[in-house]
C-alpha positions as CSV (number, residue, x, y, z in Angstrom):
1,X,159.1,55.7,32.0
2,X,157.1,59.0,33.8
3,X,156.8,62.1,32.2
4,X,160.6,63.6,33.8
5,X,161.9,60.7,32.1
6,X,160.3,61.8,28.7
7,X,160.7,64.9,28.7
8,X,164.6,64.3,29.5
9,X,165.0,62.3,26.9
10,X,163.1,64.6,24.1
11,X,165.6,67.5,25.2
12,X,168.0,65.0,24.6
13,X,167.1,63.2,21.4
14,X,166.2,67.0,20.4
15,X,170.3,67.5,20.6
16,X,171.1,64.4,18.9
17,X,168.7,65.8,16.1
18,X,170.5,69.2,15.7
19,X,174.3,67.9,15.9
20,X,173.2,65.3,13.2
21,X,171.7,67.8,10.9
22,X,175.0,70.3,11.3
23,X,176.8,67.5,10.6
24,X,174.8,66.9,8.1
25,X,174.5,70.2,6.2
26,X,178.7,71.0,6.9
27,X,180.0,66.9,6.0
28,X,177.5,65.8,3.5
29,X,176.0,68.9,1.5
30,X,179.4,70.9,2.0
31,X,177.9,74.1,3.3
32,X,180.9,75.8,5.2
33,X,179.8,76.9,8.9
34,X,180.0,80.5,9.7
35,X,181.2,82.0,12.7
36,X,178.1,82.1,14.6
37,X,177.3,78.8,13.3
38,X,180.4,77.6,15.2
39,X,179.3,79.0,18.4
40,X,176.2,77.7,18.0
41,X,177.7,74.2,17.3
42,X,180.3,74.8,20.8
43,X,177.1,75.4,22.4
44,X,174.9,72.5,21.1
45,X,177.4,69.8,20.7
46,X,178.2,69.1,24.6
47,X,174.4,68.9,25.1
48,X,174.1,65.4,23.9
49,X,177.1,64.6,26.6
50,X,175.2,66.5,29.3
51,X,171.8,65.3,28.7
52,X,172.6,62.1,27.5
53,X,174.6,61.0,30.6
54,X,171.7,63.2,32.9
55,X,169.0,61.1,31.5
56,X,170.9,57.9,31.9
57,X,172.1,58.1,35.4
58,X,168.3,59.7,36.2
59,X,170.2,63.0,37.3
60,X,168.2,66.1,37.6
61,X,171.4,68.2,38.1
62,X,172.1,67.8,34.6
63,X,169.6,70.2,33.7
64,X,171.5,73.0,35.3
65,X,174.3,72.2,33.3
66,X,172.5,71.9,30.3
67,X,170.1,75.4,30.8
68,X,172.8,77.7,30.2
69,X,174.0,76.4,26.8
70,X,170.5,76.4,25.6
71,X,169.9,79.9,26.7
72,X,172.6,81.2,25.3
73,X,172.2,78.7,22.3
74,X,168.7,80.3,21.8
75,X,170.4,84.2,22.2
76,X,173.0,83.3,19.7
77,X,170.8,81.5,16.8
78,X,168.2,84.2,17.3
79,X,171.0,87.3,16.6
80,X,172.6,85.2,13.6
81,X,169.0,84.9,12.2
82,X,168.1,88.2,12.8
83,X,171.5,88.8,10.8
84,X,170.5,86.8,8.0
85,X,166.7,88.4,7.8
86,X,166.6,91.7,8.7
87,X,169.0,94.9,7.3
88,X,169.7,96.3,10.9
89,X,172.0,93.5,12.1
90,X,172.9,93.1,8.9
91,X,175.1,96.3,9.8
92,X,175.5,95.1,13.9
93,X,177.3,91.9,13.1
94,X,180.3,91.7,10.4
95,X,181.7,88.6,9.8
96,X,185.2,89.5,9.0
97,X,186.7,86.1,8.2
98,X,185.7,83.0,6.4
99,X,182.2,82.3,5.3
100,X,179.6,85.7,5.6
101,X,177.1,85.1,8.7
102,X,174.4,86.6,6.7
103,X,174.7,83.5,3.9
104,X,171.5,81.5,3.3
105,X,172.2,78.4,2.5
106,X,168.7,77.0,2.9
107,X,165.6,79.2,2.8
108,X,162.6,76.9,3.0
109,X,159.2,78.2,3.0
110,X,160.9,81.7,3.1
111,X,162.1,82.0,6.7
112,X,163.6,78.6,7.5
113,X,166.8,78.8,7.7
114,X,169.8,76.9,9.9
115,X,169.8,79.3,12.3
116,X,166.2,79.3,12.6
117,X,166.3,75.7,13.3
118,X,169.0,75.9,15.5
119,X,166.9,78.1,17.7
120,X,164.2,76.1,17.4
121,X,166.0,73.0,18.6
122,X,167.5,74.9,21.7
123,X,164.0,76.4,22.5
124,X,162.6,72.8,22.4
125,X,165.5,71.9,24.2
126,X,165.1,74.8,27.1
127,X,161.5,73.9,27.4
128,X,161.9,70.3,28.0
129,X,164.5,70.9,30.8
130,X,162.3,73.1,31.9
131,X,159.5,71.1,32.0
132,X,161.4,68.4,33.8
133,X,162.7,70.2,36.6
134,X,159.3,71.5,37.2
135,X,158.0,67.5,37.2
136,X,160.9,66.5,39.5
137,X,160.0,69.1,42.1
138,X,156.7,67.7,41.7
139,X,157.7,64.3,42.5
140,X,159.0,65.1,45.2
141,X,156.7,67.0,46.7
């Protein structure tokens, strides 16, 4: 396996871990996802399939399908995290039904919440997918 394959594998594996983590929190711990959590799941779950098939088929183009999902996911999870941790975003976003988006089921070390974990997963996926694209460009030169 070359660096291109490793970076695509790490991106895929990160999406698998993030998905399993979200399912663990909701199905085993019983944490009910809020509206913004659902949006993050909608953006994360397809990445398993897109990145998995792309890794298996060694398809460079799968990165172009994954990047929009991971970048938008970073934005949604970052806004969700700010909503939890700052007063400004508490007023800007109002979850009208179900679980409030400002709720914090976990707060490890005073700053690690579920949206923070999602943000880090989306960030890692984005970084490794972009890196795989750069490596693929170097291999074709």
